[in-house]
N, C-alpha and C positions, 0 to 999 in steps of 0.2 A: 672517976669524978676527977682526980687530979689530971688525968690526960685530957679531958674535954677542956679544963681550964687553961692548961698549957697550949693546947690547940687554938683557944680563943686570944690568948695573949699573942700568939705567934701570928695570927690572922690579922689582930689590930695593928702589929708593927708592919706588917706587910702593906696594909691599908694606909697607914701614915707614910710610909716610904714612897708609895705611888703618888700619893697628893703632893708630895714634895717635888717630886721630880715632873708631874703632870698636874699644876694647880688647877682647880676648875674656877673658873670666871663666869659669874652670873650676868646674863644680859636681860635686863627688865623691859618688857615690852608693854607700852600703855595704849590702851584701846581708847579713843577719845571721840566724842560727838562734836562735829564742828558746823556752825551754821553763821553765814555771813551773807550780805546783800549781793556780792559777787565774789567769785574765786575761780581760778583755773584749775580745772579736774586734771589735766596733764600735769601741772605742777605740783598739785596736791599728792599726786601718785608716784612721786619721786623720793629717792634716798634722802633721809632715812624714814621716810614716811611710806606707807604703803595704805592705798585706798581699798577698804574693805566693802563699803556699800554707799550708793548714792540715795539718800533717803527722800530728797526732794531737789529738783532743779529747773527753777521758773526765773520769770523777769525780775522777780523781786527777792528771791531767796535760793541760796544753794546749801543743803543740809548734807554732811556727808559723816561716815564713820571711818575712822582711819586707826592703823597701829603706828607707834613711832617709838623712839628709843634715845638716850644718851649716846651721843657719837663714840665718846671715848669707851663705852662698854663694848663696842666691836672692837675687841682685842686685835683680834686676827687682821682685820683691815688696817687697825691704826699701826700695827707693825710692819705691816707690807707697805704702807706708804711712807713710814718714816725716812726709810732711805730709796724713794723714789727720785730719779736722776733727772735734774733740770737740764735740758737739751735747747739752748738758744736759737738754733735753726731748725726746730722740729717743723715739719709741714702737716698742717691739719686739714681735713676735708671741709667742703663747704659749709656743712652744718654747723662746723665749730668756729669758722672764719669770721661769723658775725660777733662773736664774742671778744676778737682781737681788735675790732675796727672803732674808731672813735666815733662818738654822738656829741649831741648839743651839750649833756651833762659830763661824758666822760671825755676830758681833753688829753687823750692818752699821746697824741702826737704833737702837743704843744712844746713851745720852747721852755717854759717852765718845768713841765713834767721831764723833759729830757735831761734837763740841769740837776734836777732832784734824782733821777733814777742813776745818773753818771755818779753822783755823789754818794748815793747809799749802796749800790751794786758795785763792787769793786772787780768783779770778773773772775773771781776765785769760788763762787757758789758752785757747788756739785749737786746739791738737792732741791727739790721743791719747796720742803720744809724752810731751808735756809732763805730763800727767797720770799715766801710768805711772811716769816717772823719779821723780817727787814721792813716790808711794805705794812705790816700791822702796826709796827713802832712808830710810824708815822701818822698813820690814819687815826690811831686812838689817842693822839696827843693834841686833839683838837677841843677848845673849849666851847661847850654846850650854849646854844643860842636859844633861849627860850621863845623870842618873840618870833624867830625863824619858825620854831616848831609849831608854834599857834598858826603861822600864814600857810605852812604846809597842810594841817590838819583841816583849816578852812577850804582849802583848794586855791588860793591865791597865788601860790606857785607850786610847780612839782617837787622842786629841790633848785639848790644852786650848783653851779658847775664846779668841777674839782679846781680848774684854776681859779676861780674866785674864792674857794674855800682855802687853798695854799697861800692865797694872798693875806687873807683876813685870819687864818687859823681858827676860824670859829665855824659851827654849823650844827647839826643834828646827826642822827645815826645815817640819815642819807646821804649827807656829804662826806662822813667818814668813809661810807661805802663807796661814793663816787671817787675818792682818792685812792682807795686801795685798787679799785678796779683800773685806773688810769694807771698806776704803776704796774701791775701785773701786765695789762695788754700792751704796754710799752716794751716789756721785756719777753713778748711773744708768748705769754701765758694765757689761755682763755678764762675768762672769769665774767660772771654774771651777778646782775641784780636781783635780790629776792626782797619780796614785801609780804609780811606775815604779821601775826599777832604773838605777843609773849604773856603767858600768864603763870604768875609765881606768887605763891602765898596769898592767894585771894585778889590779886591785882592784874587786871589787863593793861596792856598798852600795845599799841601799834609799833612795829619795829621795821627796820631795814637792815640786811646783811649781805654776805656775798656768798658765792660757791665758786670754787676753784676746779678746773679740770685737771684730774689726774690720768695719763694715758694709760689705757689697760685696765681702769677703773670706773671714772666717771667723775660726777660732781661732788664734792666735799665741802661743807658748810664751815664758815669762818665767821666771827663777829668783829668787823673792823672798828666798831665804836668801843669796845671793852679790849680789843687785843687777843681775845680768845681764839686758839687754833681749833675749837671744837665747839659746838653747840649742844645744849642739853634738850632733852625731850619737848620741853615747853616752849620751845620755838616752833610756831606752827606755820609752816609755810602755805601761803595762798597764791602767789604768783612769782614766777622767775622770768627774767628778760633780759636784753642788752641793755636797759637802764630803766628809770623810773617810768618814763612814758610808755615803753613797752609793756609795762606790767598792767597797763589797761586801767589805771586807775587816776581819774583828775583830782580827787578828793578823797581822803581818808575816810570821810562821812559816807562815802559810796560803800563802805565795808560794812556799815549797820544796817539793819533791816530799818524800815519806816519809822518803827516805834522808837529808834535810837538804840536797839539792843544787839547783842551778838550772841552766840551759844558756845560755850566753851565747857564740856561735861566730860570728866574723866571717869569711864564706865568700869572697866577691869584693867587688872595688871596681869601679864602672863610672865613667867620666868623660862627664859632659855639657858640651857647649861652647856 
């Protein structure tokens, strides 16, 4: 009996030692049912989301089932991107070049943008993360404009340009995103506009955020309004494009069904170790 106990204790110490050397990290995958008036299936089926099933796809409703997770729980990817190099003169293929170009709302080549980038990027930045953090510090400093938010929701305007927002230092999540994209594109970093829904603690809001291209990996989401370098699982991506107009939504009301509702239903949770 004593031998069995000693062997059990020894096995326990070996297990503890292994866990200390190779700690386990759990990635929680959430299976969610989403339903809106419009959405891009291609955008929905992109990292960190994965499209599992198209339940309905009609002129008035798109209902899908997806799986998604908190970006920071993808530990291996986070670690690999942490030191991803920033290459100022990198050449991108044609598919990515559209995310480097200025648009009506992303004034990445304007005088005000060039002046700002010259002041915040000093030329010693070595990593993509350094570039992203400096741009987020600017984009997250805007004062929220409630009146503009209502105008955007009603479809009176898509959003305001990055130049306008830098001048007033006011805006919504869309304007924060426009500024962030302008700063990234000015420094030869592909970045795109994302429109979606945030559902947290029983409350749903429409939201805009950004995705930055990491060479060798793909698109990584950040939140220019809050300054967060990673997004939680309850940021549900519906469209991604060069700017708000390319996301194909003239009014946020278009995302709602005709009865004014949307579907966000968390169905199961899977644990990946």
